[in-house]
N, C-alpha and C positions, 0 to 999 in steps of 0.2 A: 266722728265724735263717738266715744264709747257709750254703750247703752246697758241698762240693767232693767230687769223686770220689776214691776211695782211690788210684786210678791212672788217669791219662788214657788214653783210647783203648780201654778194655775194654767200654764200653757207652754207649748214647745213649738219651735220652728222646725219644719221639715227641711230636708236637704234642698228641695226645690223652692224654698222661701215661703211656703204657705204655713199658716198658723193653725195649730190644733189645740183645742182645750183638753186638759187632763181631767178625766172624769172617772167614774167607777161603774162597774157592772156587777150585778148580783145574779148568779145562776139560779138561786132559789126563787127570786121574784121575776127574773128575766127582764129587769128594768135597769135603765141607765140613770146616773145622776151626775150633777156638777154643782160645786166642786167635788173632788175626790174626798170621800169620808171613810171612816173605819167600819161603818155599819150602813146597811141599806136604809135610806130615810123613809121608805114605804113600808118595810116589814120588820126592820131591826136585824135582819140576817147579817152575819159577820163574814160571809164568804165573798167578800168584795175583791174584784179583779181590777187592777189599774188599766185604763184604756185611753187611747187617744181618740177623741170624738171627731166626727166628720166636720168639715169646714163649710159645707153648704147648708143654707137655712132658708126659711120663709118668714117674712115679717108678719107679726100678729098685732102688735100695738106699738105706738110710738108717740113721743112728745119732744119738745125742746126744753132743755134746762137753761134758764136765762139768768139765774142768780146762783152764784157759787155756793155750794154747800160748805158748812164749817170744815176747815182744814184742807179744802180743795185748793190746789195751786195752779191748776190748768186754766185754759181759756174758756170763756163762755161766749155765746151759747154753744151747747153741744147736744147731739141727739142721744136719746135714751129710750129703750124700748124692750120688747119681748120678741124673740125669734124662736122658731121651732126648727131644731136640727133635722134635716131631711132623713138621714139614715136612721137615727135613733128615736125619732118622734119625741124628742125631749125639748121642752120649752126652757129658754135661758133668758134671764133678765140681763141686759147688756147695754153697754155704750154703743152708740151708732155714729158712724163718721159723717152722716148727713144731719145737719142741724135744722134744716128747713122742713117742718112737717108737711108742707104742701108739695115737696119733692118726693114724698114717700106714699106708698099705697099698700093696702092689705093684700097679702099674698105675694108681695114682691120678692123675687129671689135675692138673697143676701149671701155674703161670703165673709168668713172670719179673716181678720187682718190684724197686724200689729199697728198700734196707734200711740203716738207720743203724748203722754199726759202733761209733762212739764220737764224742765231742765233743772238738775240738782248738782251743784258743784261741777259743772261742765259735762255731766252725763245725762243723756236722754233717759227719762223714766218711762218705760213702755208698758202698756197694758194691751188687752185684746179689745176688739170692737168688731162690729159687723158693718160692712159696706154694701151698698146696693150693687148688684151685678149690672153692668152697663151693656147695652146691646152692641154687638160687634159690628 
């Protein structure tokens, strides 16, 4: 089935199939941000470099969304939370693939993945999400 991103420019898929968020980095502030903006949200500097952010993260906060927000066409419940990207030390508000809050814990390792939001005219509409790393 063909797929399309929920919004172009938020993420890319690497050749190995892993998902990377598209963010920005300002040499002036030495800070990362997501999503990519024309100016640094911390300092206003305009020396933004487009970067692919790391896909490994740590879980900071989480909940389950049990009632669909206005305009949302996907399934409920779904997980929602905050992760901190390991490399960049950047916290991202995100969809989580795990909807059961009891299955998650503070500091749990997470990884960025593609997640189907819903189907539109026969095409999967895909967004990013973070999934718990499972023990091997």
